N, CA, C and O of each residue as an XYZ file, in Angstrom:
316
protein
N       0.664     -1.212      0.134
C       0.062     -0.055     -0.025
C       0.866      1.410     -0.239
O       2.003      1.630      0.178
N       0.356      1.990     -0.690
C       1.154      3.508     -1.044
C       0.860      4.295      0.334
O      -0.213      4.335      0.937
N       1.882      4.810      0.624
C       1.759      5.865      1.996
C       0.571      6.831      1.822
O       0.045      6.814      0.709
N       0.119      7.581      2.649
C      -0.937      8.343      2.829
C      -0.517      9.762      2.138
O      -1.207     10.431      1.368
N       0.947     10.074      2.671
C       1.621     10.927      2.109
C       1.774     11.107      0.537
O       1.357     12.084     -0.086
N       2.354     10.150      0.061
C       2.569      9.910     -1.451
C       1.099      9.880     -1.991
O       0.963     10.538     -3.022
N      -0.186      9.180     -1.463
C      -1.362      9.492     -2.272
C      -1.691     10.999     -2.417
O      -2.101     11.408     -3.503
N      -1.509     11.947     -1.239
C      -1.795     13.108     -1.055
C      -1.142     13.891     -2.220
O      -1.707     14.654     -3.003
N       0.266     13.517     -2.167
C       1.215     14.453     -3.224
C       0.562     14.050     -4.505
O       0.477     14.988     -5.297
N       0.093     12.953     -4.913
C      -0.051     12.753     -6.310
C      -1.442     13.020     -6.516
O      -1.794     12.995     -7.695
N      -2.331     13.272     -5.648
C      -3.905     13.979     -5.586
C      -3.512     15.536     -5.844
O      -3.949     16.057     -6.870
N      -2.812     16.200     -5.075
C      -2.317     17.553     -5.163
C      -1.586     17.946     -6.574
O      -1.689     19.022     -7.164
N      -0.851     16.844     -6.950
C      -0.034     17.494     -8.549
C      -1.108     17.015     -9.300
O      -1.278     17.752    -10.271
N      -2.003     15.978     -9.260
C      -3.332     16.296    -10.275
C      -4.126     17.153    -10.402
O      -4.587     17.344    -11.527
N      -4.563     17.973     -9.275
C      -4.927     18.886     -8.901
C      -4.350     20.234     -9.749
O      -4.907     20.916    -10.610
N      -3.287     20.312     -9.275
C      -2.239     21.494    -10.159
C      -2.147     21.517    -11.302
O      -2.075     22.534    -11.992
N      -2.133     20.050    -11.788
C      -1.950     19.932    -13.186
C      -3.322     20.477    -14.059
O      -3.332     21.036    -15.156
N      -4.114     20.226    -13.454
C      -5.559     20.688    -13.937
C      -5.936     22.282    -13.917
O      -6.777     22.890    -14.579
N      -5.016     22.743    -12.921
C      -5.401     24.214    -12.888
C      -4.442     24.956    -13.510
O      -4.523     25.540    -14.591
N      -3.131     24.862    -12.419
C      -1.868     26.020    -12.966
C      -0.920     25.278    -13.798
O      -0.137     25.958    -14.461
N      -0.853     24.023    -13.879
C       0.109     23.419    -14.904
C       1.418     22.823    -13.526
O       1.534     23.209    -12.363
N       2.066     21.975    -14.157
C       3.338     21.535    -13.472
C       4.477     21.883    -14.423
O       4.573     21.896    -15.650
N       5.514     22.229    -13.162
C       6.893     22.309    -13.832
C       7.214     20.658    -14.424
O       6.494     19.665    -14.318
N       8.375     20.779    -14.981
C       8.911     19.742    -15.836
C       9.430     18.596    -14.632
O       9.248     17.393    -14.815
N       9.927     18.993    -13.705
C      10.256     18.401    -12.197
C       9.214     17.572    -11.397
O       9.365     16.515    -10.784
N       7.958     18.459    -11.600
C       6.716     17.840    -10.931
C       6.310     16.727    -12.055
O       6.102     15.534    -11.837
N       6.252     17.338    -13.186
C       5.531     16.080    -14.073
C       6.359     14.759    -14.058
O       5.759     13.689    -14.160
N       7.943     14.800    -13.915
C       8.550     13.521    -13.671
C       8.336     12.876    -12.400
O       8.745     11.735    -12.185
N       7.645     13.637    -11.462
C       7.744     13.361     -9.870
C       6.115     12.763    -10.051
O       5.754     11.829     -9.335
N       5.215     13.345    -11.012
C       4.100     12.950    -10.974
C       3.789     11.548    -11.665
O       2.826     10.845    -11.359
N       4.738     11.237    -12.641
C       5.124      9.965    -13.443
C       5.446      8.827    -12.715
O       4.942      7.710    -12.830
N       6.543      9.280    -11.766
C       7.171      8.149    -10.976
C       6.041      7.530     -9.706
O       5.886      6.407     -9.226
N       5.454      8.707     -9.484
C       4.465      8.299     -8.446
C       3.368      7.604     -8.911
O       2.833      6.750     -8.204
N       2.842      7.956    -10.375
C       1.733      7.066    -10.784
C       2.493      5.692    -11.087
O       2.030      4.587    -10.802
N       3.507      5.878    -11.595
C       3.986      4.360    -11.848
C       4.146      3.298    -10.296
O       3.653      2.186    -10.107
N       4.813      3.941     -9.572
C       4.780      3.312     -8.285
C       3.026      2.838     -7.818
O       2.704      1.718     -7.423
N       2.399      3.629     -7.939
C       1.112      3.547     -7.317
C       0.317      2.399     -8.242
O      -0.487      1.576     -7.805
N       0.717      2.545     -9.535
C      -0.008      1.269    -10.530
C       0.611     -0.241    -10.384
O       0.047     -1.263    -10.775
N       2.233     -0.151     -9.566
C       2.852     -0.997     -9.727
C       2.281     -2.034     -8.007
O       2.196     -3.261     -7.952
N       2.035     -1.214     -7.027
C       1.488     -1.840     -5.824
C      -0.106     -1.951     -6.014
O      -0.846     -2.694     -5.369
N      -0.420     -1.202     -6.870
C      -2.108     -1.838     -7.071
C      -2.269     -3.147     -7.593
O      -2.901     -4.062     -7.065
N      -1.468     -3.177     -8.988
C      -1.513     -4.406     -9.505
C      -0.895     -5.726     -8.509
O      -1.300     -6.886     -8.437
N       0.085     -5.140     -7.891
C       0.454     -6.590     -6.929
C      -0.605     -6.997     -5.965
O      -0.944     -8.177     -5.874
N      -1.201     -5.940     -5.157
C      -2.052     -6.193     -4.401
C      -3.154     -6.823     -5.093
O      -3.535     -7.888     -4.606
N      -3.839     -6.333     -6.278
C      -4.793     -7.101     -7.094
C      -4.662     -8.528     -7.224
O      -5.626     -9.260     -6.999
N      -3.196     -9.113     -7.677
C      -2.754    -10.197     -7.941
C      -2.916    -10.902     -6.746
O      -3.622    -11.910     -6.711
N      -2.400    -10.524     -5.878
C      -2.599    -11.384     -4.156
C      -3.893    -11.869     -4.049
O      -4.264    -13.039     -3.962
N      -4.536    -10.851     -4.065
C      -6.448    -10.733     -3.846
C      -6.685    -11.894     -4.960
O      -7.507    -12.729     -4.584
N      -6.245    -12.079     -6.000
C      -6.870    -13.003     -6.465
C      -6.191    -14.670     -6.558
O      -6.818    -15.691     -6.839
N      -5.015    -14.569     -6.290
C      -4.501    -15.837     -5.675
C      -5.761    -16.475     -4.778
O      -6.268    -17.586     -4.933
N      -6.122    -15.446     -3.789
C      -7.047    -16.269     -2.844
C      -8.156    -16.790     -3.296
O      -8.683    -17.693     -2.646
N      -8.656    -16.394     -4.337
C     -10.044    -16.815     -5.177
C     -10.110    -18.439     -5.547
O      -9.029    -18.935     -5.864
N     -11.028    -19.129     -5.539
C     -11.317    -20.194     -6.072
C     -12.644    -19.957     -6.516
O     -13.391    -19.194     -5.904
N     -13.043    -20.671     -7.725
C     -14.021    -20.426     -8.501
C     -14.849    -21.791     -8.191
O     -14.255    -22.860     -8.329
N     -16.296    -21.775     -7.749
C     -16.855    -22.762     -7.494
C     -18.167    -22.832     -8.363
O     -18.859    -21.814     -8.337
N     -18.693    -24.091     -9.279
C     -19.780    -24.157     -9.520
C     -21.043    -24.374     -8.988
O     -20.896    -24.342     -7.766
N     -22.276    -24.589     -9.277
C     -23.294    -24.907     -8.575
C     -23.373    -25.886     -7.938
O     -24.000    -25.865     -6.879
N     -22.581    -27.364     -8.526
C     -22.182    -28.310     -7.904
C     -21.363    -28.494     -6.953
O     -21.422    -29.537     -6.301
N     -20.511    -27.604     -6.702
C     -19.525    -27.853     -5.866
C     -18.055    -28.081     -6.500
O     -17.068    -28.451     -5.863
N     -18.110    -27.771     -7.965
C     -16.933    -28.523     -8.457
C     -16.064    -26.915     -8.502
O     -16.601    -25.812     -8.605
N     -14.585    -27.217     -8.388
C     -13.532    -26.177     -8.404
C     -13.535    -26.258    -10.234
O     -13.325    -27.204    -10.992
N     -13.847    -24.915    -10.472
C     -13.998    -24.637    -11.877
C     -12.935    -23.153    -11.859
O     -13.273    -22.203    -12.565
N     -12.112    -23.098    -11.307
C     -10.954    -22.119    -11.161
C     -10.212    -21.979    -12.678
O      -9.701    -22.913    -13.296
N     -10.279    -20.739    -13.061
C      -9.445    -20.739    -14.511
C      -8.265    -21.709    -14.486
O      -7.933    -21.966    -13.329
N      -7.493    -22.358    -15.470
C      -6.220    -22.690    -15.629
C      -5.338    -21.621    -15.293
O      -4.656    -21.648    -14.269
N      -5.326    -20.811    -15.997
C      -4.348    -19.465    -15.859
C      -4.204    -19.207    -14.704
O      -3.036    -18.937    -14.426
N      -5.256    -19.150    -13.461
C      -4.952    -18.762    -12.401
C      -4.697    -19.967    -11.413
O      -4.229    -19.868    -10.278
N      -5.002    -20.867    -11.911
C      -4.455    -22.232    -11.035
C      -2.932    -22.160    -11.353
O      -2.162    -22.161    -10.392
N      -2.463    -22.103    -12.531
C      -0.937    -22.165    -12.878
C      -0.411    -20.625    -12.072
O       0.575    -20.576    -11.336
N      -1.020    -19.804    -12.294
C      -0.236    -18.211    -11.468
C      -0.379    -18.499     -9.947
O       0.518    -18.076     -9.218
N      -1.240    -19.062     -9.491
C      -1.159    -19.807     -7.679
C      -0.028    -20.772     -7.839
O       0.976    -20.271     -7.334
N       0.225    -22.017     -8.367
C       1.171    -22.596     -8.385
C       2.615    -22.042     -8.663
O       3.440    -22.539     -7.895
N       3.064    -21.268     -9.435
C       4.161    -20.224     -9.571
C       4.542    -19.157     -8.816
O       5.635    -18.592     -8.854
N       3.345    -18.829     -7.937
C       3.444    -17.572     -7.013
C       4.485    -18.645     -5.805
O       5.660    -18.445     -5.496
N       3.670    -19.649     -5.375
C       4.525    -20.480     -4.343
C       5.816    -21.241     -4.500
O       6.472    -21.720     -3.575
N       6.142    -21.302     -5.967
C       7.410    -21.622     -6.339
C       8.343    -20.278     -6.539
O       8.157    -19.275     -7.228
N       9.420    -20.657     -5.663
C      10.441    -19.237     -5.521
C      11.116    -19.349     -6.842
O      11.763    -18.321     -7.041
N      11.225    -20.258     -7.893
C      11.740    -20.542     -9.173
C      11.291    -19.897     -9.961
O      11.837    -19.810    -11.061
N       9.929    -19.102     -9.614
C       9.293    -18.573    -10.661
C       9.147    -16.619    -10.116
O       8.600    -15.809    -10.864
């Protein structure tokens, strides 16, 4: 999870970009913060998906093979 300070800074830069504009340095900072935010979000989302098992109405595990493979690779330190 991104710190509250970084989230606040992302929002501050976004508001300034819409109103008065950003300097080149602030634009680079904004891009770096957005990149970090997306990496954190994607990692969190992937971890959440790894806790999901899909079961049909008959109680059969119908979790997609791609998700099963991803779960298996997550637990294998070689991948």
